[in-house]
N, C-alpha and C positions, 0 to 999 in steps of 0.2 A: 213306263219309262222307255226312253229311246234306247236303241242298240248301243249308241255312243252317248252316255249320259253327259249332260252339260253342267258346268260348274261356273258360278259367278263368284269371282274372288273379290273381296272387299278390303281395302285399306283405308283407315281413318286417320287423317292428319290433323294435328293441332300444334302449330308452331314448331314443327320438327321436319321441315321440308327436306333437308339433306339426309336425315335418317330415313324418312319415308321413301326417298328415291332409292336408297340402298335396299330397303325391304322390297320395293317394287321390282328392282332388278332381279332379286331372288325369285319373286313371284312369277315374273315373265319366264324365267328359265324353267321353273318347276312345273308350270302349267302349259308348257309349249306343246306337249302331246295330248292335251286334254281339251275337248270341245268346250267352248264358252268364251268368257271375256273377263276383264279386270276393270273394276271401278274404284277410283281414288276419290274419296270425299274429303274436301277441305272443310273442317268444322268451324268455319267463321274465324280463321286465325287472325285476319286483319294485319298480317305482317309481310304480305307479299308471297306467302306460301303457295296460294292457288296459282298465281302467274308463273312462279318458278317451276312448279311441278308440271303445269300445262306445257310450258316451253321446252322442258327437258323431254317430255314424252314425244313431242314433235321432232326434236333434234335427234332422238334415238331411233326414230322410225317405228315407234310402238303404237301410233294412233289407230292402226287397224284393229288392235286388240285391247287397247287401254283407253278409257275415257276418264276425264277429270271433271268433277262437278263440285259446285259450292253449295253447302247446306243452307247458307243464308242466315243461320242462327245456331249458336252453340247450345244445343239441348242436352249435351252429354254423350257418353259412349253409345248407349242404346239408340238414342235418337239419330245420331250420325250414321250408324250402320243401317238403320231403318230407311234412310234416304236412298241408299244404294239398292236395298232389297226391294223397295217399292218400285224403283225404276226397272228392275229386272235386266235382261240382256239387251244389247243395243237395238235389236229388231223388235223389242217390246214383249217378247215371249218370257215366260217364267223359266228359270233354270231348274234342273233336277236337284241340284245341291248349291248351297252357299258356303263359301270358305272365307272365314274371317281371319285376317292376319294383321297383327299389331304392327305399327310403324317401326317398332324396335325389335321385331322378331324375324328370324332368318331361317327358313326351312332348309335342311340339308338335302343333298341330292336324293330324289326319289320319295321324299317324305310325304308330299301331297298325294302322289299316286298310291302310296301305301294306305293313307287314310281313305281314299276313294275305294280301293279294293276291299278294305275292311267293311265299309258301309254296304257295298254290293254283296259281300258274303254274309252280312247280318242285316237283312232287310227290315227287321223289326226295330233296329236302333235308329234313334233320331239324331244323335250327335256322335262325333268321333274326334278325339284329340290325342296328341302324342306325348312322347318323352321330351320334356323341356329342361334345358340346362342354361346356366349363365356363362359369361365370358370366361370364367375360371373353370368351366367344365363341371361345376357342382350342380346336382339335380335340383330343380325348382319344383315345389309342390304345385301340381296342376290337376290332380285327381282328388276329389273331395266327397265327404258325406254332407248331407243337409244339416245345417245348424239347428239347434233346438235348446230346450231348457237345460238338459244335462250337459250338452256341449258347452253352453255358456258357463256353467259351474266349473267344468274341467279346465276351460281356457283361462279363467281367472285364478283358479287355485294353483295350477301348474305344480302339483305335488305328486311325487312318484306313486304312492299307494292309490291316490284318487285317480290318477291317469290310468293306472293298471286296471282298476275296477271299472272305469268308464271307457276303456279302450275302443269299444265299438261305437262310441259317440264322439270321438275325437274327429274334428272336421277334416283336417289335413291327413290324408291317407299316406302312410309311409311308402317310400318308393316301391311300387308294385313289381314283383318279380316277373310278371307276365301280363299279357293283355287281358283285360277283364272289364266287366260292367261296373260302373261307379254311379254315384248319385249325380254329381255335376262336375263340369270341366271348366277350367279357365279359358277366357276368350282370346288369348294371345295367338293361338293357332287352333281353329275350331271349324270342323266341317259339319254342316247342318243339312238335314234332309228337308227339302221344300214341302213335302207332303205333311211333315210334322208341323211346319209353320202355317200351312194352310188350315190345319185343324186348331192350333192353339193361338195363332197370332204372332206378331213380331215382338220385339223387345217392349216392355212396359216403360214408356218414356217418363213416368213419374220418378224413376231412378235416374238421377243425374250421373252418378258414378258409383260403382260397387253394388254388389248384390243383384245386378241385372242378369248376369249369366245364371246365378243360383235360382232366381225366380223363373227364368225361361226353362231351365232344365227340370225344375219341380213341376211346372205346368205340363211339360212334355211327359214326364214320368207318370203323372196322374192320368194322362191320356193314353198311356201304353207305349210311349216312345222313350226307352232308356238311353243312357249315354254310355259310350264305350271308350276306355283308355286303350290306346294302341301303342304298345311299347316300341315297336319297330320304327315308328315315325319319329324323327328327331328334329328338334327346333331349338336354335340358340336364341335366347331371349334376354335382352339387357334389362328391361323392366323399369317402369316408373319414369320414363323419359318425358312423356307429355305431362304427367301429373306432378312430377317433382316429389313424389312420395318419400323417396329416400332421404330427402332433406327436411322432411316435416319434423317439428318438435312436438306438435299437438295435432290430433286428428281434426280435420275440418268439419264444419257443421253438416255438409252434405253427406258425409259418411254416416253420421248418426241418423240423419233423415232417411237414408236408404235402408239402414238396419231396421229402424222402426217400421217403415212401410212394408218391408219384407215380412215381418212377423204379423203385422195387422192384416195385411192382404191375404196371407196364406193360412193363418191360424187364428186370427181374431185379436181384438184389443186385450182381452183378459190374458191370453197366452203371451202376448207381447210384454205385458206387465210382469208376468211370472218369469219370463226370460231375463228381464233386467234385474229383478230381485235375485234370481239365481246367480247372475254375474256378481252382484254385490256380495252375496253370501260367499262365493268363491274367493272374492277379493279379501274378505275378512280372514280366511285361512292363510292367504299369502301374506297379509300384513302381520299376522301372528308369527309366521316363520321369519319375517324380516325383523320383528321385534327381538327375537331370540338369536338374531345374527346368522340364521341358517340359509338365508336367501337374499340376494341383492335385487333391488328394484330394477325392472327392465320395462321396455315398452314406451309408448308416447307419454310425454309429461301430462300430468293432471287428468289422465284418461278417466279414472273412476268418477272424479268430480264432474267432468264434462258430460259423462254418460248420465249421471243422476240429474244434473241441472237441465240437460236436454229433455229428459223424461218429464220433469216437472213443468218446464217451459212449454212443452208440447201440450200438456194437459191444460195449463193455464190459458194458452192461446187457443184452446178448443180445436186443436188439429184433429182430434179424434171425434169426428162427427159421423154418426151412423157407422162407426167402425172403420172409417177411412180418413186419412189426413185431408184437411180442407185445402 
């Protein structure tokens, strides 16, 4: 590694040009003393975003440090970020680190440098992410455990005794009191070591949206590159601006596709089936509680039915060919 490690900062835009420019302004400020560059990828917005961001970069005099590229195709979160990572730095060289920043995420002063210092202090780590909070100042879960059969049951049941018994399998880790190694981190503000990517590859583009960071961190962990939550790095994250998730009434099909592919790819089709059955079993517990008036229904509409129908439809359409979706 160079005496002055280089960082490629990547912002992915999809029809949020104004928000992306605000995030870019924060990125320019926070990486000013760090060697490297910034790449903004417009993920085929087709709404004038590319031109607006490109012109703003020129007008602000950022063109010596920031470049704007068009993906040409909206392949999702992972595919869009892969565009920038494959390009590397403007001179064609590979950076020492890649910093992913969401278009609706805003690092506080010093936060990127804190992540970089943490990675330099822990050379065995492949990822570093910080304390993320919303506009209201409330902590957002960004440090997680890998999902599995038992976590599916706990998530669906949402019952005190069951959650207490399976507390080590709950995916979202309660706000950590200090910096620590975790299974995976959200991609809103994520520093990645290039050596880890050289070994495991980039994002799996079979994931359109969701589970792509989980898969990347799992591949890295299996290769000996754990993730580290760095509490001192603070990022304000609005959340779901590009996806519109906050307004969803039902989960979209690509969420179920990503979940299924994550389990099949990393654990096999039999495990994927057991994970779904585990969620159904947990839902039975929840429905029993609702029947006796002890719990109100929460979450997306018709989620359980959509999950089950997706599983049967995937099997019927023979998406599981040789253990992989076709």
